[in-house]
N, C-alpha and C positions, 0 to 999 in steps of 0.2 A: 455452613459453620467449618473454621478452620481444628484441624484437630492437633494432639499434640502426641507425638509416636516416638518413645527415646530421647524425650526432651526435646524434639526439633518440632517447630509448629509449622504443619502441613495444609494447604490449601483443600476446601474438602471435594470430593469426587465432581460434584456437581460445577464448581467454578474451575478444577482442573478441565472439567469436558466441553462447559461454554469458551475457555482459555482453545482447546485443540479445534471445535469450530473454528474458531477464527482465524486460529493460522491456515486453517485448513483453506478458509475463501481467502486469503492472502495467498496463498498457493500457487498460484496464476500472475505471469508478466504482463497480462491485459490488465488484471485489479489492482496488482501495485502500482503500473505506470498509472491508471485512475488516481489513485489514492493519493501520488504523488502529485498527479496535475491537481487536485481538488485542491492539496495542500498549498500552493501558490494561488490559488483565488477560485470562486465559483465559476460554473460554467456550466453550458448546456450541452447535450448529446453530443447533438453535430460538430462542436468544435471537439471535444472529447474524442471522439471518432479518430478526427483528421488529427488526431496529436497524439492519441496512441498508436496510429495507423492501422484498426483494426473495423469491421464492415457495423454501421450504425447497429443493423438488429443486436447485435452480438455484444455492441458497448449498453445495449439498453438492457439487454439479459444480467450482464455481470452488474450494473446500478443495481438491477432492483434485486439479487440478491446480497447484494452491500447495504443497500438501505435495510431490508428486512431486519440484518443482522445488526443494524440500529450505526453502522459504520461510516452509512453517507446519508447527510438529510436532502431536501427538494422543497425546493417553493416555485411558488410562479409568478413571473414579473410576463403579463402581456399575456401572449399565447404561448411564453414558451415554458416549460418546464427548467426550472437553476438546478442544479445539483451544488453540495458546499459538503464537507467535511461534517460527519455527526458524530465522531467522538476525536476531537485533539490529541486526547492522548496514547491510540492507536495511531495517528501519523507520524506522531512523535518515534513511537518504535520504528514502526516503515521507514522513515525518514533516516534514523540514525543505524539500520541495517543497513539499508540500500548504499548511504553515505560510505560508511564504512567496507563494504566490498567495494565500491567504485575504487575508494581510496589505494584498498589493497591491490585491485587490478593495475591502477596507474603506477605504483610500486613495482610491482612484477613488469611491466611492460619498461621505463623508464632505464635500465640496465640498457636494454638491447637498444632501444633506440637512442642511447646516447652512444654506442656502439656504432650504429648506423652513423650516425652525424660526422665522428672522429673517421670514421672510413671511406664518407662521402670526398 
């Protein structure tokens, strides 16, 4: 339950702890890459391992943690376990943060790239 302090509404300690735990789970470039990949479509663990460039057992462990937190879901397709986004809102946050940081990186590289082109 939210509480009002000094006229401002703050989330409860439980909500803040849950949010910190979710951000903690996403404090891994491999997990962010997995979430990014799943945002673009369902996938099995071997495809994710290839795409993320991480060993299959490590991707499986990441998926287990993300699934326990409700960030990733899964279902069976024949003999394959297929993973999907469990919480689209979390992926929206990931997409916004990664996209914004990628844009900033491109902008900081752009002047140097232009200088190199001019000098060539």
